[in-house]
Biopython code that builds the backbone (N, CA, C, O; Angstrom):
import numpy as np
from Bio.PDB.StructureBuilder import StructureBuilder

atoms = [
    (1, "MET", "N", (-248.335, 133.875, -135.052)),
    (1, "MET", "CA", (-248.339, 132.532, -135.578)),
    (1, "MET", "C", (-248.706, 131.539, -134.481)),
    (1, "MET", "O", (-248.217, 131.634, -133.355)),
    (2, "LYS", "N", (-249.547, 130.616, -134.810)),
    (2, "LYS", "CA", (-249.957, 129.614, -133.843)),
    (2, "LYS", "C", (-248.916, 128.494, -133.782)),
    (2, "LYS", "O", (-248.124, 128.304, -134.705)),
    (3, "ARG", "N", (-248.942, 127.778, -132.696)),
    (3, "ARG", "CA", (-248.018, 126.666, -132.498)),
    (3, "ARG", "C", (-248.209, 125.597, -133.574)),
    (3, "ARG", "O", (-247.245, 124.930, -133.951)),
    (4, "GLU", "N", (-249.424, 125.423, -134.072)),
    (4, "GLU", "CA", (-249.711, 124.411, -135.089)),
    (4, "GLU", "C", (-249.098, 124.778, -136.442)),
    (4, "GLU", "O", (-248.908, 123.907, -137.291)),
    (5, "ASP", "N", (-248.788, 126.059, -136.647)),
    (5, "ASP", "CA", (-248.247, 126.506, -137.928)),
    (5, "ASP", "C", (-246.756, 126.209, -138.085)),
    (5, "ASP", "O", (-246.239, 126.230, -139.202)),
    (6, "TYR", "N", (-246.068, 125.935, -136.995)),
    (6, "TYR", "CA", (-244.645, 125.640, -137.053)),
    (6, "TYR", "C", (-244.402, 124.248, -137.621)),
    (6, "TYR", "O", (-245.227, 123.348, -137.461)),
    (7, "ILE", "N", (-243.257, 124.080, -138.288)),
    (7, "ILE", "CA", (-242.899, 122.734, -138.754)),
    (7, "ILE", "C", (-242.079, 122.050, -137.666)),
    (7, "ILE", "O", (-241.385, 122.731, -136.910)),
    (8, "PRO", "N", (-242.139, 120.732, -137.566)),
    (8, "PRO", "CA", (-241.408, 120.033, -136.509)),
    (8, "PRO", "C", (-239.889, 120.118, -136.713)),
    (8, "PRO", "O", (-239.409, 120.331, -137.826)),
    (9, "ASP", "N", (-239.153, 119.946, -135.617)),
    (9, "ASP", "CA", (-237.687, 120.021, -135.648)),
    (9, "ASP", "C", (-237.084, 119.000, -136.604)),
    (9, "ASP", "O", (-236.104, 119.293, -137.288)),
    (10, "GLU", "N", (-237.657, 117.814, -136.655)),
    (10, "GLU", "CA", (-237.125, 116.770, -137.529)),
    (10, "GLU", "C", (-237.156, 117.219, -138.992)),
    (10, "GLU", "O", (-236.226, 116.944, -139.750)),
    (11, "LEU", "N", (-238.215, 117.901, -139.377)),
    (11, "LEU", "CA", (-238.351, 118.381, -140.748)),
    (11, "LEU", "C", (-237.360, 119.506, -141.042)),
    (11, "LEU", "O", (-236.829, 119.595, -142.149)),
    (12, "VAL", "N", (-237.115, 120.357, -140.060)),
    (12, "VAL", "CA", (-236.129, 121.430, -140.228)),
    (12, "VAL", "C", (-234.743, 120.832, -140.436)),
    (12, "VAL", "O", (-234.001, 121.274, -141.313)),
    (13, "ILE", "N", (-234.390, 119.834, -139.638)),
    (13, "ILE", "CA", (-233.085, 119.178, -139.751)),
    (13, "ILE", "C", (-232.957, 118.483, -141.102)),
    (13, "ILE", "O", (-231.912, 118.566, -141.747)),
    (14, "LYS", "N", (-234.010, 117.801, -141.529)),
    (14, "LYS", "CA", (-233.988, 117.110, -142.820)),
    (14, "LYS", "C", (-233.792, 118.101, -143.962)),
    (14, "LYS", "O", (-233.014, 117.839, -144.879)),
    (15, "ARG", "N", (-234.484, 119.231, -143.917)),
    (15, "ARG", "CA", (-234.348, 120.247, -144.962)),
    (15, "ARG", "C", (-232.953, 120.865, -144.964)),
    (15, "ARG", "O", (-232.391, 121.114, -146.031)),
    (16, "ALA", "N", (-232.391, 121.114, -143.790)),
    (16, "ALA", "CA", (-231.043, 121.687, -143.709)),
    (16, "ALA", "C", (-230.012, 120.717, -144.277)),
    (16, "ALA", "O", (-229.118, 121.123, -145.019)),
    (17, "ASN", "N", (-230.133, 119.443, -143.933)),
    (17, "ASN", "CA", (-229.199, 118.442, -144.461)),
    (17, "ASN", "C", (-229.289, 118.338, -145.977)),
    (17, "ASN", "O", (-228.266, 118.219, -146.651)),
    (18, "GLU", "N", (-230.483, 118.381, -146.510)),
    (18, "GLU", "CA", (-230.664, 118.316, -147.962)),
    (18, "GLU", "C", (-230.090, 119.556, -148.650)),
    (18, "GLU", "O", (-229.508, 119.455, -149.730)),
    (19, "ALA", "N", (-230.256, 120.721, -148.026)),
    (19, "ALA", "CA", (-229.704, 121.952, -148.600)),
    (19, "ALA", "C", (-228.180, 121.881, -148.674)),
    (19, "ALA", "O", (-227.587, 122.310, -149.663)),
    (20, "VAL", "N", (-227.547, 121.343, -147.636)),
    (20, "VAL", "CA", (-226.087, 121.191, -147.630)),
    (20, "VAL", "C", (-225.669, 120.186, -148.686)),
    (20, "VAL", "O", (-224.704, 120.421, -149.414)),
    (21, "ARG", "N", (-226.381, 119.063, -148.785)),
    (21, "ARG", "CA", (-226.036, 118.037, -149.776)),
    (21, "ARG", "C", (-226.130, 118.605, -151.195)),
    (21, "ARG", "O", (-225.249, 118.360, -152.019)),
    (22, "ILE", "N", (-227.187, 119.356, -151.481)),
    (22, "ILE", "CA", (-227.370, 119.944, -152.810)),
    (22, "ILE", "C", (-226.259, 120.947, -153.109)),
    (22, "ILE", "O", (-225.739, 120.981, -154.223)),
    (23, "GLU", "N", (-225.894, 121.764, -152.119)),
    (23, "GLU", "CA", (-224.838, 122.761, -152.321)),
    (23, "GLU", "C", (-223.487, 122.086, -152.583)),
    (23, "GLU", "O", (-222.716, 122.555, -153.420)),
    (24, "LEU", "N", (-223.197, 120.995, -151.878)),
    (24, "LEU", "CA", (-221.948, 120.272, -152.116)),
    (24, "LEU", "C", (-221.927, 119.649, -153.510)),
    (24, "LEU", "O", (-220.895, 119.672, -154.180)),
    (25, "GLU", "N", (-223.045, 119.097, -153.948)),
    (25, "GLU", "CA", (-223.118, 118.539, -155.302)),
    (25, "GLU", "C", (-222.912, 119.622, -156.348)),
    (25, "GLU", "O", (-222.239, 119.400, -157.355)),
    (26, "LYS", "N", (-223.490, 120.790, -156.114)),
    (26, "LYS", "CA", (-223.349, 121.895, -157.054)),
    (26, "LYS", "C", (-221.890, 122.342, -157.146)),
    (26, "LYS", "O", (-221.389, 122.610, -158.238)),
    (27, "LYS", "N", (-221.212, 122.422, -156.008)),
    (27, "LYS", "CA", (-219.808, 122.843, -156.005)),
    (27, "LYS", "C", (-218.930, 121.797, -156.697)),
    (27, "LYS", "O", (-217.980, 122.153, -157.393)),
    (28, "ARG", "N", (-219.242, 120.510, -156.511)),
    (28, "ARG", "CA", (-218.480, 119.466, -157.209)),
    (28, "ARG", "C", (-218.665, 119.582, -158.721)),
    (28, "ARG", "O", (-217.709, 119.447, -159.484)),
    (29, "ALA", "N", (-219.894, 119.830, -159.143)),
    (29, "ALA", "CA", (-220.194, 119.940, -160.574)),
    (29, "ALA", "C", (-219.510, 121.149, -161.196)),
    (29, "ALA", "O", (-219.089, 121.095, -162.351)),
    (30, "LEU", "N", (-219.394, 122.238, -160.444)),
    (30, "LEU", "CA", (-218.761, 123.447, -160.962)),
    (30, "LEU", "C", (-217.253, 123.473, -160.715)),
    (30, "LEU", "O", (-216.588, 124.448, -161.067)),
    (31, "ASP", "N", (-216.708, 122.412, -160.113)),
    (31, "ASP", "CA", (-215.278, 122.282, -159.828)),
    (31, "ASP", "C", (-214.788, 123.404, -158.907)),
    (31, "ASP", "O", (-213.731, 123.992, -159.135)),
    (32, "ILE", "N", (-215.574, 123.688, -157.863)),
    (32, "ILE", "CA", (-215.225, 124.693, -156.860)),
    (32, "ILE", "C", (-214.779, 123.948, -155.599)),
    (32, "ILE", "O", (-215.488, 123.051, -155.144)),
    (33, "PRO", "N", (-213.617, 124.297, -155.019)),
    (33, "PRO", "CA", (-213.177, 123.614, -153.797)),
    (33, "PRO", "C", (-214.097, 123.902, -152.615)),
    (33, "PRO", "O", (-214.742, 124.947, -152.543)),
    (34, "VAL", "N", (-214.137, 122.936, -151.687)),
    (34, "VAL", "CA", (-215.015, 123.006, -150.523)),
    (34, "VAL", "C", (-214.147, 122.940, -149.270)),
    (34, "VAL", "O", (-213.160, 122.205, -149.245)),
    (35, "ALA", "N", (-214.500, 123.697, -148.229)),
    (35, "ALA", "CA", (-213.804, 123.624, -146.946)),
    (35, "ALA", "C", (-214.385, 122.473, -146.133)),
    (35, "ALA", "O", (-215.600, 122.372, -145.964)),
    (36, "VAL", "N", (-213.492, 121.595, -145.623)),
    (36, "VAL", "CA", (-213.912, 120.413, -144.875)),
    (36, "VAL", "C", (-213.126, 120.367, -143.568)),
    (36, "VAL", "O", (-211.920, 120.613, -143.560)),
    (37, "PHE", "N", (-213.807, 120.051, -142.459)),
    (37, "PHE", "CA", (-213.153, 119.911, -141.164)),
    (37, "PHE", "C", (-213.034, 118.439, -140.820)),
    (37, "PHE", "O", (-214.028, 117.713, -140.827)),
    (38, "ASP", "N", (-211.807, 117.992, -140.517)),
    (38, "ASP", "CA", (-211.572, 116.607, -140.130)),
    (38, "ASP", "C", (-211.542, 116.534, -138.609)),
    (38, "ASP", "O", (-210.658, 117.116, -137.979)),
    (39, "ARG", "N", (-212.490, 115.833, -138.016)),
    (39, "ARG", "CA", (-212.595, 115.777, -136.560)),
    (39, "ARG", "C", (-211.440, 115.023, -135.913)),
    (39, "ARG", "O", (-211.046, 115.340, -134.791)),
    (40, "LYS", "N", (-210.901, 114.041, -136.600)),
    (40, "LYS", "CA", (-209.808, 113.254, -136.010)),
    (40, "LYS", "C", (-208.526, 114.066, -135.897)),
    (40, "LYS", "O", (-207.888, 114.077, -134.845)),
    (41, "THR", "N", (-208.147, 114.742, -136.970)),
    (41, "THR", "CA", (-206.896, 115.507, -136.974)),
    (41, "THR", "C", (-207.083, 116.941, -136.508)),
    (41, "THR", "O", (-206.099, 117.642, -136.273)),
    (42, "GLN", "N", (-208.330, 117.394, -136.368)),
    (42, "GLN", "CA", (-208.663, 118.749, -135.946)),
    (42, "GLN", "C", (-208.089, 119.798, -136.902)),
    (42, "GLN", "O", (-207.674, 120.873, -136.471)),
    (43, "LYS", "N", (-208.066, 119.480, -138.200)),
    (43, "LYS", "CA", (-207.551, 120.395, -139.208)),
    (43, "LYS", "C", (-208.631, 120.729, -140.229)),
    (43, "LYS", "O", (-209.580, 119.969, -140.427)),
    (44, "ILE", "N", (-208.468, 121.878, -140.871)),
    (44, "ILE", "CA", (-209.383, 122.326, -141.912)),
    (44, "ILE", "C", (-208.701, 122.105, -143.248)),
    (44, "ILE", "O", (-207.554, 122.504, -143.444)),
    (45, "TYR", "N", (-209.416, 121.463, -144.171)),
    (45, "TYR", "CA", (-208.867, 121.146, -145.482)),
    (45, "TYR", "C", (-209.680, 121.823, -146.580)),
    (45, "TYR", "O", (-210.865, 122.114, -146.413)),
    (46, "GLN", "N", (-209.020, 122.063, -147.696)),
    (46, "GLN", "CA", (-209.702, 122.506, -148.898)),
    (46, "GLN", "C", (-209.756, 121.284, -149.809)),
    (46, "GLN", "O", (-208.720, 120.804, -150.269)),
    (47, "GLN", "N", (-210.957, 120.782, -150.071)),
    (47, "GLN", "CA", (-211.130, 119.567, -150.850)),
    (47, "GLN", "C", (-211.632, 119.924, -152.241)),
    (47, "GLN", "O", (-212.642, 120.610, -152.393)),
    (48, "LYS", "N", (-210.907, 119.446, -153.260)),
    (48, "LYS", "CA", (-211.291, 119.711, -154.639)),
    (48, "LYS", "C", (-212.217, 118.613, -155.137)),
    (48, "LYS", "O", (-212.375, 117.584, -154.480)),
    (49, "SER", "N", (-212.823, 118.829, -156.288)),
    (49, "SER", "CA", (-213.810, 117.879, -156.809)),
    (49, "SER", "C", (-213.189, 116.530, -157.155)),
    (49, "SER", "O", (-213.898, 115.524, -157.195)),
    (50, "ASP", "N", (-211.869, 116.486, -157.409)),
    (50, "ASP", "CA", (-211.224, 115.203, -157.713)),
    (50, "ASP", "C", (-210.834, 114.428, -156.456)),
    (50, "ASP", "O", (-210.318, 113.315, -156.552)),
    (51, "GLY", "N", (-211.079, 115.013, -155.267)),
    (51, "GLY", "CA", (-210.829, 114.317, -154.009)),
    (51, "GLY", "C", (-209.544, 114.710, -153.319)),
    (51, "GLY", "O", (-209.304, 114.268, -152.195)),
    (52, "THR", "N", (-208.704, 115.523, -153.942)),
    (52, "THR", "CA", (-207.454, 115.934, -153.300)),
    (52, "THR", "C", (-207.743, 116.928, -152.181)),
    (52, "THR", "O", (-208.649, 117.756, -152.276)),
    (53, "ARG", "N", (-206.941, 116.821, -151.108)),
    (53, "ARG", "CA", (-207.114, 117.685, -149.943)),
    (53, "ARG", "C", (-205.846, 118.487, -149.694)),
    (53, "ARG", "O", (-204.737, 117.964, -149.801)),
    (54, "ILE", "N", (-206.019, 119.752, -149.362)),
    (54, "ILE", "CA", (-204.910, 120.626, -149.014)),
    (54, "ILE", "C", (-205.228, 121.214, -147.637)),
    (54, "ILE", "O", (-206.286, 121.813, -147.443)),
    (55, "ALA", "N", (-204.304, 121.039, -146.678)),
    (55, "ALA", "CA", (-204.511, 121.586, -145.339)),
    (55, "ALA", "C", (-204.395, 123.107, -145.392)),
    (55, "ALA", "O", (-203.414, 123.638, -145.912)),
    (56, "VAL", "N", (-205.395, 123.811, -144.854)),
    (56, "VAL", "CA", (-205.381, 125.270, -144.883)),
    (56, "VAL", "C", (-205.393, 125.889, -143.491)),
    (56, "VAL", "O", (-205.177, 127.094, -143.364)),
    (57, "GLY", "N", (-205.636, 125.113, -142.453)),
    (57, "GLY", "CA", (-205.663, 125.685, -141.115)),
    (57, "GLY", "C", (-205.912, 124.627, -140.066)),
    (57, "GLY", "O", (-206.159, 123.461, -140.373)),
    (58, "GLU", "N", (-205.840, 125.064, -138.807)),
    (58, "GLU", "CA", (-206.098, 124.184, -137.678)),
    (58, "GLU", "C", (-207.183, 124.786, -136.802)),
    (58, "GLU", "O", (-207.502, 125.972, -136.894)),
    (59, "ARG", "N", (-207.719, 123.965, -135.982)),
    (59, "ARG", "CA", (-208.767, 124.398, -135.062)),
    (59, "ARG", "C", (-208.163, 125.288, -133.991)),
    (59, "ARG", "O", (-207.032, 125.071, -133.556)),
    (60, "ILE", "N", (-208.924, 126.293, -133.568)),
    (60, "ILE", "CA", (-208.488, 127.174, -132.491)),
    (60, "ILE", "C", (-208.477, 126.374, -131.197)),
    (60, "ILE", "O", (-209.366, 125.559, -130.953)),
    (61, "LYS", "N", (-207.490, 126.605, -130.391)),
    (61, "LYS", "CA", (-207.413, 125.918, -129.100)),
    (61, "LYS", "C", (-208.598, 126.297, -128.236)),
    (61, "LYS", "O", (-209.153, 127.387, -128.372)),
    (62, "ARG", "N", (-208.979, 125.405, -127.354)),
    (62, "ARG", "CA", (-210.112, 125.669, -126.472)),
    (62, "ARG", "C", (-209.747, 126.738, -125.450)),
    (62, "ARG", "O", (-208.574, 126.966, -125.156)),
    (63, "GLY", "N", (-210.759, 127.377, -124.924)),
    (63, "GLY", "CA", (-210.567, 128.412, -123.921)),
    (63, "GLY", "C", (-211.449, 129.597, -124.224)),
    (63, "GLY", "O", (-211.998, 129.711, -125.320)),
    (64, "ARG", "N", (-211.582, 130.453, -123.282)),
    (64, "ARG", "CA", (-212.409, 131.628, -123.474)),
    (64, "ARG", "C", (-211.731, 132.622, -124.393)),
    (64, "ARG", "O", (-210.505, 132.686, -124.472)),
    (65, "TYR", "N", (-212.546, 133.389, -125.080)),
    (65, "TYR", "CA", (-212.032, 134.376, -126.026)),
    (65, "TYR", "C", (-211.126, 135.377, -125.314)),
    (65, "TYR", "O", (-210.062, 135.723, -125.827)),
    (66, "SER", "N", (-211.536, 135.842, -124.145)),
    (66, "SER", "CA", (-210.738, 136.826, -123.416)),
    (66, "SER", "C", (-209.389, 136.252, -123.004)),
    (66, "SER", "O", (-208.400, 136.983, -122.958)),
    (67, "GLU", "N", (-209.330, 134.961, -122.705)),
    (67, "GLU", "CA", (-208.059, 134.331, -122.332)),
    (67, "GLU", "C", (-207.135, 134.205, -123.533)),
    (67, "GLU", "O", (-205.921, 134.363, -123.403)),
    (68, "ARG", "N", (-207.707, 133.918, -124.712)),
    (68, "ARG", "CA", (-206.872, 133.807, -125.901)),
    (68, "ARG", "C", (-206.313, 135.159, -126.296)),
    (68, "ARG", "O", (-205.169, 135.241, -126.743)),
    (69, "ILE", "N", (-207.086, 136.218, -126.143)),
    (69, "ILE", "CA", (-206.642, 137.562, -126.498)),
    (69, "ILE", "C", (-205.534, 138.012, -125.549)),
    (69, "ILE", "O", (-204.561, 138.618, -125.999)),
    (70, "SER", "N", (-205.650, 137.735, -124.252)),
    (70, "SER", "CA", (-204.637, 138.173, -123.296)),
    (70, "SER", "C", (-203.308, 137.446, -123.521)),
    (70, "SER", "O", (-202.254, 138.006, -123.221)),
    (71, "GLU", "N", (-203.330, 136.210, -124.044)),
    (71, "GLU", "CA", (-202.103, 135.482, -124.341)),
    (71, "GLU", "C", (-201.317, 136.136, -125.470)),
    (71, "GLU", "O", (-200.086, 136.132, -125.451)),
    (72, "LYS", "N", (-202.022, 136.701, -126.461)),
    (72, "LYS", "CA", (-201.369, 137.328, -127.592)),
    (72, "LYS", "C", (-200.719, 138.651, -127.200)),
    (72, "LYS", "O", (-199.667, 139.014, -127.726)),
    (73, "ALA", "N", (-201.349, 139.365, -126.278)),
    (73, "ALA", "CA", (-200.872, 140.712, -125.911)),
    (73, "ALA", "C", (-199.634, 140.694, -125.061)),
    (73, "ALA", "O", (-199.129, 141.751, -124.683)),
]
sb = StructureBuilder()
sb.init_structure("model")
sb.init_model(0)
sb.init_chain("A")
sb.init_seg("    ")
for serial, (resi, resn, name, xyz) in enumerate(atoms, 1):
    if name == "N":
        sb.init_residue(resn, " ", resi, " ")
    sb.init_atom(name, np.array(xyz, "f"), 0.0, 1.0, " ", f" {name:<3s}", serial, name[0])
structure = sb.get_structure()
């Protein structure tokens, strides 16, 4: 493939954002809950189509994977 055949990064980002938006609209229409991450509280929520949120988890603490595994053992 030649370099001219590639699509620009901006177009890839635009298409990805639209795909996510369409999928979220589809899940709302079918009344399927969606997983949402809140950056302020660092928690993961399950959001239903009516807007209610249920906390289902928290973000993993920072650090290397090997360090987290050694803490558990």
